[in-house]
C-alpha positions, -999 to 999 in steps of 0.1 A, spaced: 295 -756 140 277 -756 107 270 -719 107 307 -711 106 315 -734 77 311 -707 51 332 -681 70 359 -683 43 367 -647 38 358 -632 72 395 -628 81 402 -608 49 371 -587 53 378 -578 89 413 -567 79 402 -546 50 402 -507 54 364 -505 56 366 -525 88 396 -507 102 396 -489 135 418 -461 148 432 -486 174 450 -517 162 435 -536 191 405 -543 169 425 -557 140 420 -595 139 455 -599 126 467 -588 160 446 -613 180 464 -627 210 481 -660 202 468 -690 221 435 -673 230 403 -685 213 368 -670 214 339 -694 208 303 -684 200 276 -710 207 240 -704 197 214 -703 225 184 -726 218 155 -704 206 122 -702 226 87 -694 216 91 -659 230 124 -652 214 130 -661 177 162 -640 173 196 -655 172 216 -651 205 250 -665 214 269 -674 245 306 -665 246 334 -687 259 371 -679 259 399 -704 261 435 -696 271 429 -666 295 431 -661 332 398 -657 351 410 -625 366 409 -608 332 383 -581 328 370 -575 292 351 -550 271 328 -565 244 327 -552 209 305 -563 179 307 -556 142 277 -556 119 282 -564 82 297 -534 65 301 -514 97 329 -506 122 333 -523 155 315 -507 184 317 -514 221 284 -528 236 294 -539 271 322 -535 296 334 -550 329 330 -586 318 349 -616 332 351 -654 329 336 -682 351 352 -715 358 343 -729 324 355 -699 305 321 -685 298 318 -647 296 297 -634 326 289 -601 342 313 -588 369 285 -571 388 279 -584 423 252 -611 427 235 -625 458 254 -649 479 254 -685 465 242 -674 431 264 -678 400 270 -647 379 247 -646 349 263 -656 316 263 -630 288 242 -637 257 243 -613 227 229 -613 191 227 -590 161 189 -589 159 175 -588 123 204 -595 100 211 -600 62 210 -636 51 245 -651 46 264 -622 61 290 -626 89 286 -610 123 318 -605 143 326 -602 180 357 -590 198 366 -594 235 394 -570 245 409 -568 280 407 -534 297 444 -531 295 442 -540 258 468 -567 262 444 -595 253 424 -595 221 401 -624 209 379 -624 178 350 -647 166 325 -646 138 293 -664 129 267 -663 101 234 -658 121 211 -665 91 230 -689 68 220 -695 32 222 -733 31 207 -761 10 210 -798 14 204 -830 -6 211 -861 14 246 -856 29 255 -830 3 254 -794 14 261 -760 -2 263 -727 16 266 -691 3 283 -663 22 275 -627 13 308 -608 10 299 -576 -9 284 -544 7 264 -540 -25 249 -574 -22 262 -586 -55 290 -610 -45 289 -643 -26 313 -671 -18 300 -707 -23 313 -736 -3 300 -771 0 307 -805 17 295 -841 17 301 -848 -20 319 -880 -32 356 -874 -28 375 -869 -60 344 -869 -82 331 -842 -106 301 -820 -102 283 -796 -125 279 -761 -112 251 -740 -127 246 -703 -119 215 -686 -132 206 -649 -130 190 -622 -152 183 -648 -179 220 -659 -180 231 -695 -174 267 -701 -165 278 -737 -163 311 -754 -155 325 -786 -140 346 -789 -108 365 -817 -91 356 -824 -55 385 -825 -30 396 -857 -13 377 -844 18 344 -842 -2 344 -805 -3 334 -782 -32 362 -759 -43 356 -723 -31 339 -703 -58 332 -665 -59 298 -657 -75 294 -622 -89 263 -606 -104 260 -575 -126 229 -554 -127 209 -563 -158 172 -553 -159 152 -554 -127 154 -591 -118 174 -596 -86 170 -633 -78 195 -660 -87 199 -697 -85 231 -716 -77 230 -754 -83 255 -782 -78 248 -816 -91 263 -850 -98 250 -886 -100 244 -889 -63 228 -855 -53 216 -822 -66 217 -791 -43 200 -758 -54 198 -724 -37 174 -697 -49 185 -664 -33 181 -626 -37 210 -604 -46 217 -566 -48 198 -544 -24 174 -572 -15 203 -593 -2 212 -566 23 177 -565 38 176 -574 75 152 -603 81 
């Protein structure tokens, strides 16, 4: 899904000490091989504008009972639900009894208000801690498009001053000009697009100069120009 395109450094972030937990069961490097956790966004309604996701697990027996953990950006994992199981399609559902003939309700979860461009992580851990599955999404992506060209920024700093830029849809093998503007500075360079039409991964860092905390990141060539105007620093960490 598009929201996960920019999850370039999530694995590294989850494994870093600030995300560590006293039990290795919540270390994504120890995820159970062959088990996959998928998060799919639930269509929004007029009464609920917040992002919510259904969970589906592949590669696990339906008899497995899970506990559910979530991890906000810059925080530790915390358990938010217990006693969950899977239905016939692998969706995560409640294990509580229901009326005869009624299917168990599927579980939907969401982070609520969340910083733009930041990853939100989910872990399903069996009660015996023998099965561990991890997934991550960016609930409020920072994305801009021009035709088929797309650029996305992922927030990767707890101070709000570092982002990872990725992109797709550019002419394969061509060159683009990348322009980063902040605090009156203009940094420009050229990059070669991959054979798959993707922009090489780039880390964008900002230093505090004055009081201006907005920046612009622009990628252009002969066929398209994609620009993103975004806040950084403390404003980038604001929950929206």
